[in-house]
PAZAPA-4460 file (N, C-alpha, C; in steps of 0.05 Angstrom, whole numbers, plus 32768, in hexadecimal, padded with zeros to 4 digits):
% residues 279
    n_x    n_y    n_z   ca_x   ca_y   ca_z    c_x    c_y    c_z   seq   type   mol
   8084   8092   7F05   8079   8077   7F08   806E   806E   7EED     1      M     A
   8070   8054   7EE7   8065   8049   7ECF   8053   8032   7ED5     2      T     A
   8042   802A   7EC3   8033   8012   7EC5   8046   7FFB   7EC1     3      L     A
   804B   7FEC   7ED6   805E   7FD5   7ED4   804F   7FBC   7ED2     4      S     A
   8051   7FAF   7EBB   8041   7F97   7EB6   8052   7F7E   7EB5     5      V     A
   806C   7F80   7EB4   807C   7F69   7EAF   8095   7F68   7EC1     6      C     A
   8091   7F71   7EDA   80A8   7F75   7EEB   80B5   7F5B   7EF5     7      N     A
   80A5   7F46   7EF8   80B0   7F2F   7F06   80AF   7F15   7EF6     8      T     A
   80A6   7F16   7EDD   80A4   7EFD   7ECE   80C0   7EF3   7EC7     9      M     A
   80C4   7ED9   7EC4   80DD   7ECD   7EBE   80DC   7EBC   7EA5    10      Q     A
   80F2   7EBA   7E96   80F5   7EA7   7E80   80E0   7EA9   7E6B    11      G     A
   80D7   7E92   7E62   80C3   7E90   7E4C   80A9   7E9D   7E55    12      T     A
   80A1   7E99   7E6E   8088   7EA4   7E78   8089   7EC2   7E77    13      N     A
   80A0   7ECE   7E7E   80A2   7EEB   7E7D   80A0   7EF4   7E60    14      R     A
   80AD   7EE6   7E4D   80AB   7EEE   7E31   808E   7EEE   7E28    15      F     A
   8080   7ED9   7E2E   8064   7ED7   7E26   8053   7EED   7E32    16      F     A
   8058   7EF2   7E4C   8048   7F06   7E5A   804D   7F22   7E4F    17      F     A
   8067   7F28   7E4A   806D   7F42   7E3F   8062   7F46   7E23    18      R     A
   8063   7F31   7E13   8057   7F33   7DF8   803A   7F38   7DFA    19      A     A
   802C   7F2A   7E0B   800F   7F2E   7E0F   8009   7F4A   7E18    20      C     A
   8019   7F54   7E2C   8015   7F6F   7E36   8018   7F83   7E1F    21      C     A
   802C   7F80   7E0F   8031   7F93   7DF9   8019   7F93   7DE6    22      F     A
   8010   7F7C   7DDF   7FFA   7F7A   7DCB   7FE0   7F85   7DD7    23      L     A
   7FDC   7F81   7DF1   7FC4   7F8B   7DFD   7FC4   7FAA   7E00    24      L     A
   7FDC   7FB5   7E07   7FDD   7FD1   7E0D   7FE1   7FE2   7DF4    25      L     A
   7FEF   7FD8   7DE0   7FF7   7FE8   7DC9   7FE0   7FF5   7DBB    26      W     A
   7FC9   7FE8   7DB6   7FB4   7FF5   7DA7   7FA8   800E   7DB5    27      P     A
   7FAA   800F   7DCF   7F9C   8024   7DDE   7FAF   8038   7DEC    28      T     A
   7FC8   8035   7DE9   7FDA   8047   7DF8   7FF4   804B   7DE9    29      A     A
   8001   8061   7DEE   801C   8065   7DE3   802F   8056   7DF5    30      E     A
   803B   8041   7DEB   804D   8030   7DFB   8069   8036   7DF3    31      I     A
   807A   8039   7E08   8096   803E   7E03   80A5   8024   7E09    32      F     A
   80B3   8019   7DF6   80C1   7FFF   7DFA   80DD   8004   7E04    33      A     A
   80E4   7FF6   7E1A   80FE   7FF7   7E25   8109   7FDB   7E24    34      Q     A
   8123   7FD8   7E20   812F   7FBD   7E1E   813E   7FB5   7E37    35      T     A
   8135   7F9F   7E42   8145   7F92   7E57   8151   7F7A   7E4A    36      V     A
   8143   7F64   7E49   814A   7F4E   7E38   8135   7F4A   7E23    37      D     A
   811E   7F57   7E28   8106   7F57   7E17   80FA   7F72   7E18    38      L     A
   80E8   7F78   7E06   80DA   7F92   7E06   80C7   7F92   7E1E    39      D     A
   80C7   7FA8   7E2D   80B6   7FAB   7E44   80A5   7FC4   7E40    40      V     A
   808B   7FC1   7E3D   807A   7FD9   7E39   8075   7FE7   7E54    41      P     A
   8074   8001   7E53   806D   8010   7E6B   805E   8029   7E64    42      F     A
   804D   8033   7E76   803D   804A   7E72   8042   805D   7E89    43      V     A
   8048   8076   7E83   804F   8089   7E98   8036   8093   7EA7    44      T     A
   803A   809A   7EC0   8025   80A5   7ED0   8024   80C3   7ECD    45      T     A
   800D   80CF   7EC6   800C   80EC   7EC3   8014   80FB   7EDD    46      P     A
   801F   8113   7EDA   8028   8122   7EF0   8012   8127   7F05    47      Q     A
   7FFA   812D   7EFB   7FE4   8133   7F0D   7FDD   811A   7F1E    48      S     A
   7FE0   8103   7F13   7FDA   80EA   7F22   7FF1   80E5   7F36    49      V     A
   800A   80E9   7F2E   8020   80E5   7F41   801C   80F7   7F59    50      S     A
   8015   8110   7F54   8011   8123   7F6B   7FFA   811A   7F7C    51      E     A
   7FE4   8110   7F70   7FCD   8107   7F7F   7FD4   80EF   7F90    52      A     A
   7FE5   80DD   7F86   7FED   80C5   7F95   7FFD   80CD   7FAE    53      M     A
   800E   80E1   7FAB   801E   80E9   7FC2   800E   80FA   7FD5    54      L     A
   7FFB   8108   7FCB   7FEA   8119   7FDC   7FD7   8108   7FED    55      T     A
   7FCA   80F4   7FE0   7FB7   80E3   7FEF   7FC5   80D4   8005    56      I     A
   7FDE   80CE   8002   7FEE   80C0   8016   7FFA   80D2   802A    57      A     A
   7FF6   80ED   8027   8001   8101   8039   801F   80FD   803D    58      A     A
   802D   80FA   8027   804A   80F6   8027   8057   810F   8031    59      V     A
   806B   810B   8043   807A   8122   804E   8097   811C   8052    60      G     A
   80A5   812E   805F   80C2   812C   8063   80CA   8113   8074    61      K     A
   80B7   810A   8084   80BD   80F3   8096   80BB   80D8   8087    62      Q     A
   80B2   80D8   806F   80AB   80BF   8061   80C2   80B4   8051    63      D     A
   80C2   8099   804F   80D3   808B   803C   80C0   807C   8029    64      F     A
   80C1   8083   8010   80AF   8079   7FFC   80BD   8064   7FEA    65      L     A
   80AF   804E   7FE4   80B8   803B   7FD1   80A4   803A   7FBA    66      I     A
   80AE   803E   7FA2   809D   803D   7F8A   80A3   8023   7F7B    67      D     A
   808F   8012   7F79   8092   7FF8   7F6C   808C   7FFA   7F4F    68      L     A
   80A0   7FF5   7F3E   809D   7FF9   7F21   80A1   8017   7F1B    69      G     A
   80B8   8022   7F22   80BC   803F   7F23   80C1   804C   7F08    70      S     A
   80C5   803C   7EF3   80C8   8048   7ED8   80DE   805C   7ED7    71      G     A
   80D7   8075   7ECF   80EB   808A   7ECB   80F1   8099   7EE5    72      D     A
   80E5   8090   7EFC   80EB   809B   7F16   80DB   80B3   7F1E    73      G     A
   80C6   80BA   7F0F   80B9   80D3   7F13   80AB   80D6   7F2E    74      R     A
   809F   80C0   7F39   8091   80C3   7F52   80A4   80C5   7F6A    75      I     A
   80BA   80B7   7F69   80CE   80B9   7F7E   80DB   80D5   7F7D    76      V     A
   80E0   80DF   7F66   80EC   80F9   7F63   80D8   810F   7F6C    77      I     A
   80BF   810C   7F65   80AB   811F   7F6E   80A8   811F   7F8C    78      L     A
   80A8   8107   7F97   80A5   8104   7FB5   80BC   8112   7FC3    79      A     A
   80D4   8110   7FB7   80EB   811D   7FC4   80EB   813B   7FBF    80      A     A
   80E5   8143   7FA7   80E7   8160   7FA0   80D1   8171   7FAB    81      K     A
   80B8   8167   7FAA   80A1   8177   7FB2   8098   8171   7FCE    82      K     A
   809B   8158   7FD7   8090   8150   7FF1   80A6   814C   8006    83      F     A
   80BF   814D   7FFE   80D5   814A   8011   80DC   812F   801B    84      G     A
   80D0   811A   800F   80D4   80FF   8018   80ED   80F3   800C    85      A     A
   80F6   80DD   8018   810B   80CC   800C   80FD   80B5   7FFE    86      R     A
   810B   80A9   7FEA   80FD   8094   7FDC   810F   8081   7FCD    87      G     A
   8104   806A   7FC7   8111   8055   7FB7   80FE   804D   7FA0    88      L     A
   8109   804C   7F88   80FA   8042   7F71   8105   8027   7F69    89      G     A
   80F3   8014   7F65   80FA   7FF9   7F5D   80EF   7FF4   7F41    90      V     A
   8101   7FEC   7F2F   80FA   7FE9   7F13   810B   7FD2   7F07    91      E     A
   80FE   7FC1   7EF6   810C   7FAA   7EEB   811E   7FB2   7ED3    92      I     A
   8119   7FC9   7EC6   8127   7FD1   7EAE   813F   7FE3   7EB6    93      D     A
   8158   7FDA   7EB1   816F   7FE9   7EB9   8172   8004   7EAA    94      P     A
   8167   8005   7E92   8168   801F   7E83   8157   8034   7E90    95      Q     A
   813F   802B   7E9A   812E   803E   7EA8   813A   8046   7EC3    96      L     A
   8147   8033   7ED0   8155   803A   7EE9   816B   804E   7EE5    97      V     A
   817A   804B   7ECF   818F   805E   7EC9   8183   807A   7EC3    98      A     A
   816D   807A   7EB4   815F   8093   7EAE   8155   80A0   7EC7    99      A     A
   814B   8090   7EDA   8140   809B   7EF3   8156   80A8   7F03   100      S     A
   816E   809C   7F04   8184   80A8   7F13   818C   80C3   7F06   101      R     A
   818C   80C4   7EEC   8193   80DD   7EDE   817E   80F2   7EE4   102      T     A
   8164   80EA   7EE3   814E   80FD   7EE8   8150   8107   7F05   103      N     A
   8157   80F6   7F18   8159   80FF   7F34   8170   8113   7F37   104      A     A
   8186   810E   7F2A   819C   8122   7F2B   8194   813C   7F1F   105      K     A
   8186   813C   7F09   817E   8154   7EFC   8169   8164   7F0D   106      Q     A
   8159   8154   7F1C   8145   8161   7F2E   8151   816A   7F48   107      A     A
   816A   8163   7F4D   8177   816B   7F66   816F   815B   7F7E   108      G     A
   8166   8142   7F7A   815D   8132   7F91   816B   8117   7F92   109      V     A
   8182   8114   7F85   8190   80FB   7F85   8197   80F2   7FA1   110      A     A
   819B   8104   7FB4   81A2   80FD   7FCF   818B   80F3   7FDF   111      N     A
   8172   80F6   7FD5   815A   80EC   7FE3   814B   80D7   7FD3   112      R     A
   8158   80CD   7FBE   814B   80B8   7FAE   815F   80A3   7FA5   113      S     A
   8154   808B   7FA2   8165   8074   7F9A   8154   8064   7F86   114      E     A
   8162   8058   7F73   8154   8047   7F5F   8164   802D   7F5B   115      F     A
   8155   8017   7F5B   8162   7FFD   7F59   8155   7FED   7F42   116      R     A
   8165   7FDE   7F34   815B   7FCA   7F21   8155   7FB1   7F32   117      T     A
   813C   7FAB   7F36   8135   7F97   7F49   8118   7F8C   7F44   118      Q     A
   8114   7F73   7F4B   80FA   7F67   7F4A   80EA   7F71   7F62   119      D     A
   80D3   7F7C   7F5C   80C3   7F88   7F72   80BB   7F74   7F87   120      L     A
   80B7   7F5B   7F7F   80AF   7F46   7F93   80C6   7F3F   7FA5   121      F     A
   80DF   7F46   7F9E   80F6   7F40   7FAE   8100   7F58   7FBE   122      K     A
   80F1   7F6E   7FBC   80F8   7F86   7FC9   80F0   7F87   7FE6   123      T     A
   8102   7F8F   7FF8   80FB   7F93   8014   80EB   7FAC   8017   124      D     A
   80D2   7FAA   801F   80C0   7FC0   8021   80BE   7FCB   803E   125      L     A
   80CC   7FBF   8050   80C8   7FC6   806D   80D1   7FE2   8074   126      T     A
   80E2   7FEF   8063   80EB   800A   8068   80D5   801F   8062   127      R     A
   80C3   8017   8052   80B0   802B   8046   809B   8033   805B   128      A     A
   8095   804D   805B   807D   8057   8068   8067   805C   8053   129      S     A
   806F   805E   8039   805D   8061   8023   8066   8050   800C   130      V     A
   8053   8042   7FFF   8059   8032   7FE7   8047   803B   7FD1   131      I     A
   8052   8041   7FBA   8042   8049   7FA3   8046   8034   7F8D   132      T     A
   8031   8031   7F7D   8033   801D   7F67   801F   8022   7F52   133      M     A
   8027   801A   7F39   8015   801A   7F22   8019   7FFF   7F15   134      Y     A
   800D   7FEB   7F20   8010   7FD0   7F18   7FF5   7FC4   7F0F   135      L     A
   7FF6   7FAD   7F02   7FDD   7FA0   7EFA   7FD0   7F92   7F11   136      L     A
   7FB6   7F8C   7F0F   7FA7   7F81   7F26   7FB2   7F67   7F31   137      P     A
   7FBB   7F55   7F20   7FC5   7F3C   7F2A   7FDF   7F40   7F3A   138      D     A
   7FEF   7F53   7F32   8007   7F59   7F41   8000   7F65   7F5C   139      V     A
   7FED   7F77   7F5C   7FE4   7F83   7F76   7FDB   7F6D   7F89   140      N     A
   7FCB   7F5A   7F7F   7FC1   7F44   7F90   7FD8   7F33   7F9A   141      I     A
   7FEB   7F2D   7F88   8002   7F1D   7F90   8013   7F2B   7FA6   142      A     A
   8014   7F46   7FA4   8023   7F55   7FB8   8014   7F59   7FD2   143      L     A
   7FFA   7F56   7FD2   7FEA   7F5D   7FE9   7FF3   7F50   8004   144      R     A
   7FF9   7F36   8005   8002   7F2B   801F   801B   7F39   8029   145      P     A
   802D   7F40   8018   8046   7F4D   8020   8040   7F69   802A   146      K     A
   802D   7F77   801D   8025   7F92   8026   8017   7F91   8041   147      L     A
   8006   7F7E   8045   7FF7   7F7C   805E   8009   7F75   8075   148      L     A
   8020   7F6A   8070   8033   7F62   8085   8045   7F7A   808D   149      A     A
   8042   7F90   8080   8053   7FA8   8087   8049   7FB4   80A1   150      L     A
   805A   7FC6   80AB   8054   7FD4   80C4   8039   7FE2   80C2   151      K     A
   8027   7FDF   80D6   800E   7FED   80D6   8012   800B   80D2   152      P     A
   8001   8016   80C1   8003   8033   80BB   8012   8039   80A1   153      G     A
   801F   8025   8096   802C   8028   807B   8016   802F   8067   154      T     A
   801A   8044   8057   8006   804C   8043   800E   8041   8028   155      R     A
   7FFA   8037   801A   7FFE   802B   7FFF   7FEB   8039   7FEC   156      I     A
   7FF7   8042   7FD6   7FE7   8051   7FC2   7FEA   8043   7FA7   157      V     A
   7FD4   803E   7F9A   7FD4   8031   7F80   7FC6   8043   7F6B   158      S     A
   7FD1   8044   7F54   7FC6   8052   7F3D   7FB5   803E   7F2D   159      H     A
   7F9B   8043   7F2B   7F88   8035   7F1A   7F7F   8019   7F25   160      D     A
   7F92   8009   7F2E   7F8B   7FED   7F34   7F88   7FE9   7F53   161      W     A
   7F74   7FD9   7F5A   7F6E   7FD6   7F77   7F7B   7FBD   7F83   162      D     A
   7F72   7FB6   7F9B   7F7E   7F9F   7FAA   7F69   7F89   7FAE   163      M     A
   7F57   7F86   7F9B   7F43   7F71   7F9D   7F2F   7F78   7FB3   164      G     A
   7F2B   7F65   7FC6   7F17   7F6A   7FDB   7F22   7F7A   7FF3   165      D     A
   7F3C   7F82   7FF2   7F46   7F95   8005   7F3F   7FB1   7FFB   166      W     A
   7F29   7FBC   8005   7F1F   7FD5   7FFB   7F30   7FED   8004   167      L     A
   7F33   8001   7FF4   7F44   8018   7FFB   7F37   8028   8012   168      P     A
   7F48   8036   8021   7F3E   8048   8036   7F36   8063   802A   169      D     A
   7F41   806A   8014   7F3A   8083   8006   7F40   8080   7FE8   170      A     A
   7F31   8090   7FD8   7F34   808D   7FBB   7F2E   80A8   7FAE   171      E     A
   7F3E   80AF   7F9A   7F3A   80C7   7F8A   7F37   80C0   7F6D   172      L     A
   7F28   80D0   7F5E   7F27   80CE   7F41   7F35   80E8   7F37   173      R     A
   7F4A   80E4   7F29   7F5B   80FB   7F21   7F59   80FF   7F02   174      V     A
   7F53   8117   7EF9   7F53   811D   7EDC   7F70   8119   7ED2   175      P     A
   7F72   810B   7EBB   7F8C   8105   7EAF   7F8A   8106   7E91   176      A     A
   7F86   811F   7E86   7F82   8121   7E69   7F99   8116   7E58   177      P     A
   7FB2   8116   7E64   7FC9   810C   7E55   7FCE   80EF   7E58   178      E     A
   7FBC   80E1   7E66   7FBF   80C4   7E6B   7FC0   80B5   7E51   179      K     A
   7FD3   80A2   7E4F   7FD8   8094   7E36   7FCA   8079   7E35   180      K     A
   7FC0   806F   7E4B   7FB4   8054   7E4C   7F96   8056   7E51   181      L     A
   7F86   8049   7E40   7F6A   8048   7E44   7F5B   805F   7E37   182      G     A
   7F41   805E   7E36   7F30   8072   7E29   7F28   8088   7E3C   183      L     A
   7F25   8081   7E56   7F1C   8094   7E6A   7F34   80A5   7E74   184      D     A
   7F34   80BF   7E6F   7F4B   80CF   7E77   7F49   80D8   7E94   185      R     A
   7F45   80C5   7EA5   7F46   80C9   7EC2   7F55   80B1   7ECE   186      T     A
   7F5E   80B5   7EE7   7F6C   80A0   7EF5   7F61   809C   7F11   187      S     A
   7F60   8083   7F1A   7F59   807E   7F36   7F73   807E   7F46   188      R     A
   7F71   808B   7F5D   7F87   808A   7F70   7F7C   8080   7F8A   189      V     A
   7F87   806A   7F94   7F7C   805C   7FAC   7F91   805A   7FC2   190      M     A
   7F88   805D   7FDA   7F99   805C   7FF2   7F90   8047   8005   191      L     A
   7FA3   8037   800E   7F9F   8024   8024   7FB3   802A   803A   192      W     A
   7FAA   8026   8053   7FBC   8027   806A   7FBE   800C   8076   193      T     A
   7FD6   8001   8079   7FD9   7FE6   8083   7FCE   7FE5   80A0   194      V     A
   7FBA   7FD3   80A5   7FAE   7FD1   80BF   7FBE   7FC0   80D2   195      P     A
   7FBD   7FC6   80EC   7FC8   7FB5   8100   7FB6   7F9C   8102   196      A     A
   7FC0   7F87   810D   7FB1   7F6E   810F   7FA6   7F6B   812B   197      V     A
   7F8B   7F6D   812D   7F7D   7F6A   8147   7F6E   7F4F   8148   198      V     A
   7F6E   7F40   8133   7F5F   7F27   8132   7F66   7F15   8149   199      D     A
   7F52   7F09   8156   7F57   7EF7   816C   7F4B   7F00   8186   200      G     A
   7F53   7EF3   819C   7F47   7EF8   81B6   7F5A   7F0A   81C7   201      R     A
   7F4D   7F1A   81D8   7F5B   7F2D   81EA   7F50   7F2B   8206   202      W     A
   7F62   7F30   821A   7F5A   7F2F   8236   7F63   7F49   8244   203      C     A
   7F55   7F51   8259   7F5C   7F69   8268   7F59   7F64   8286   204      S     A
   7F6D   7F6D   8295   7F6B   7F6B   82B3   7F56   7F7E   82BD   205      R     A
   7F51   7F94   82AF   7F3D   7FA7   82B8   7F21   7F9C   82B3   206      A     A
   7F1E   7F89   82A2   7F03   7F7D   829B   7F05   7F5F   829D   207      H     A
   7F0A   7F54   82B4   7F10   7F37   82B6   7EF8   7F25   82AF   208      P     A
   7EE0   7F31   82AF   7EC8   7F21   82A9   7EC2   7F22   828B   209      A     A
   7ED3   7F2F   827C   7ECD   7F32   825F   7EE4   7F26   824E   210      L     A
   7EDC   7F1D   8236   7EEF   7F15   8222   7EE8   7F24   8208   211      T     A
   7EFC   7F2E   81FB   7EF8   7F3D   81E2   7F04   7F2D   81CB   212      L     A
   7EF5   7F2B   81B6   7EFF   7F1C   819E   7EF9   7F2C   8185   213      A     A
   7F0C   7F2C   8173   7F09   7F39   8159   7F0B   7F25   8142   214      F     A
   7EFA   7F29   812E   7EFC   7F1C   8115   7F02   7F32   8100   215      T     A
   7F1A   7F30   80F4   7F23   7F46   80E3   7F26   7F3E   80C6   216      Q     A
   7F1F   7F51   80B5   7F25   7F4F   8098   7F30   7F69   808F   217      K     A
   7F4A   7F6A   808A   7F58   7F82   8082   7F54   7F98   8097   218      Y     A
   7F49   7FAF   8090   7F47   7FC5   80A3   7F2D   7FC5   80B3   219      Q     A
   7F1C   7FB2   80AD   7F02   7FB0   80BC   7F03   7F98   80CF   220      R     A
   7EF6   7F9C   80E6   7EF5   7F87   80FA   7EDA   7F87   8108   221      A     A
   7ED1   7F6F   810F   7EB9   7F6C   8120   7EC2   7F63   813B   222      D     A
   7EBA   7F73   814F   7EC1   7F6D   816B   7EAA   7F60   817A   223      G     A
   7EB0   7F4E   818C   7E9B   7F42   819C   7EA6   7F3F   81B9   224      E     A
   7E96   7F4A   81CC   7E9D   7F49   81E8   7E8B   7F34   81F4   225      V     A
   7E96   7F20   8202   7E87   7F0C   820F   7E8D   7F0D   822D   226      T     A
   7E7A   7F03   823D   7E7C   7F03   825A   7E65   7F12   8266   227      G     A
   7E6B   7F21   827C   7E55   7F2E   828B   7E46   7F42   827B   228      L     A
   7E54   7F52   826A   7E47   7F66   825A   7E4D   7F60   823D   229      H     A
   7E3E   7F4F   8230   7E43   7F47   8215   7E38   7F5B   8201   230      A     A
   7E48   7F61   81EC   7E3E   7F71   81D6   7E51   7F6E   81BE   231      F     A
   7E47   7F77   81A7   7E57   7F76   818F   7E5A   7F92   8183   232      K     A
   7E6F   7F96   8173   7E73   7FB0   8167   7E84   7FAD   814E   233      F     A
   7E83   7FC1   813D   7E93   7FC2   8125   7EAA   7FD6   8129   234      A     A
   7EC1   7FCF   811D   7ED8   7FE0   8120   7EE7   7FE3   8106   235      A     A
   7EF6   7FF9   8104   7F06   7FFE   80EC   7F22   8006   80F6   236      R     A
   7F36   7FFC   80E8   7F52   8001   80EF   7F5F   8014   80DB   237      L     A
   7F6D   8028   80E5   7F7D   8039   80D5   7F9A   8036   80E0   238      N     A
   7FA9   8024   80D4   7FC3   801D   80E0   7FBE   800F   80FB   239      G     A
   7FCA   801A   8110   7FC8   800E   812B   7FB1   801B   813B   240      A     A
   7FA2   802E   812E   7F8C   803B   813C   7F72   802D   8135   241      H     A
   7F63   8027   814A   7F49   8019   8146   7F33   802B   814F   242      L     A
   7F1F   802E   813E   7F07   803D   8144   7EEF   802A   8144   243      L     A
   7EE3   8026   815B   7ECD   8013   815E   7EB3   8020   8164   244      A     A
   7E9F   8019   8155   7E84   8024   8159   7E78   801A   8173   245      T     A
   7E74   802C   8186   7E69   8024   819F   7E7D   801A   81B3   246      G     A
   7E96   8019   81AC   7EAB   800F   81BE   7EC3   8022   81BF   247      A     A
   7EC1   803A   81B4   7ED5   804E   81B6   7EED   8049   81A4   248      G     A
   7F04   8054   81AC   7F1C   8052   819C   7F32   8043   81AB   249      E     A
   7F44   8037   819C   7F5A   8028   81A8   7F73   802A   8197   250      A     A
   7F8A   8024   81A3   7FA3   8023   8194   7FB0   8009   819A   251      H     A
   7FBA   7FFC   8184   7FC7   7FE2   8186   7FE5   7FE6   8185   252      L     A
   7FF3   7FDB   8198   8010   7FDB   8198   801A   7FBF   81A0   253      G     A
   8023   7FB0   818C   802C   7F94   8192   8015   7F83   819D   254      G     A
   8018   7F7A   81B6   8003   7F68   81C1   7FF1   7F78   81D4   255      S     A
   7FF1   7F92   81D3   7FE1   7FA3   81E4   7FCD   7FB3   81D4   256      R     A
   7FB4   7FB2   81DC   7F9F   7FC2   81CF   7F94   7FD4   81E5   257      L     A
   7F97   7FEE   81E2   7F8F   8001   81F7   7F78   8011   81EE   258      V     A
   7F61   800E   81FC   7F49   801D   81F6   7F49   8037   8207   259      F     A
   7F3E   804C   81FB   7F3E   8066   820A   7F2B   8066   8221   260      N     A
   7F2D   807B   8231   7F1E   807C   824B   7F00   807D   8246   261      A     A
   7EF7   8087   822F   7EDA   8089   822A   7ECD   806F   8221   262      A     A
   7EDE   805B   821C   7ED3   8041   8212   7EC9   8030   8228   263      S     A
   7EB4   8020   8223   7EAC   800C   8237   7EC1   7FF6   823B   264      P     A
   7ED5   7FF5   822A   7EEB   7FE2   822C   7F04   7FF0   8235   265      L     A
   7F02   8007   8241   7F19   8018   8248   7F2F   8008   8256   266      A     A
   7F48   800E   824E   7F5F   8001   825A   7F6E   7FF0   8246   267      G     A
   7F80   7FE0   8250   7F92   7FD0   8240   7F88   7FB3   823E   268      T     A
   7F87   7FAA   8225   7F81   7F8E   821F   7F99   7F81   8213   269      W     A
   7F9E   7F67   821A   7FB5   7F59   820F   7FAB   7F40   81FF   270      R     A
   7FBA   7F39   81EB   7FB3   7F21   81DC   7FB1   7F09   81EE   271      R     A
   7F9C   7EF9   81EA   7F97   7EE2   81FB   7FA9   7ECB   81F3   272      A     A
   7FB7   7EBF   8206   7FC7   7EA7   8201   7FB9   7E8F   820D   273      T     A
   7FA3   7E93   821B   7F94   7E7E   8227   7F79   7E8A   8230   274      G     A
   7F6D   7E7F   8245   7F55   7E8A   824F   7F5A   7EA5   825D   275      A     A
   7F48   7EB8   825B   7F4A   7ED1   8269   7F45   7ECD   8286   276      C     A
   7F50   7EDE   8297   7F4B   7EDD   82B4   7F2D   7EDF   82BA   277      A     A
   7F24   7ED0   82CC   7F08   7ED0   82D3   7EF7   7EBC   82C3   278      G     A
   7F05   7EAE   82B0   7EF6   7E9B   829F   7EFC   7E7F   82AA   279      K     A
***
């Protein structure tokens, strides 16, 4: 994986952006210039950081990983060789894509890895169970709506750069003495799990006198029960699994939210399309 700073810029704007990137990065890092139509600077991810990214996401044989800005293919190759996953690397530079394919063959994982010369914003991400990236903050934010629309439970791992006010579910600080960018020889590795959407009103035949409503922001939600037994609670989503303080646990599947037997809301709730029964 490389720090991809110029993956999607076009025409004159892309030239200006790439030039600025090179000037900003060159004084503090060893930059390797690759030629597409213009020079594209990139910075490699240290091996220890690549391993930490795959470990924090619990990558395994069942996973399909997409690396956005895949550079020389190292994280896709590592995911296949050490963790048994299949993967796709997306990179704008055809020379790096060619190098990635060669590297995959040499590592013996060409049958479990694919590399494409492609704009990451035009890439279909729906196949992925894990997405890795080493992109700049503005690119992360621009990608965020697309990432949040993925299947609940999809894991996203970023090297160094966060997702703005979408806070990570887990974070590591990894020693990286060979890191070429910046003065601090450590890296941040952050994990997000795409949350299911519970926002809105819910009704239950088992609780006809009650209405349940959620106000959600990313993986956090505030629940409010109105009716005969009114109360409020805080909840957190890990994919489609909901853990609510004082209201037990629930699993979301499509339009059904099922609370466990120990919950005061036990049973199946459905998204409200009108007034709940008993209202």
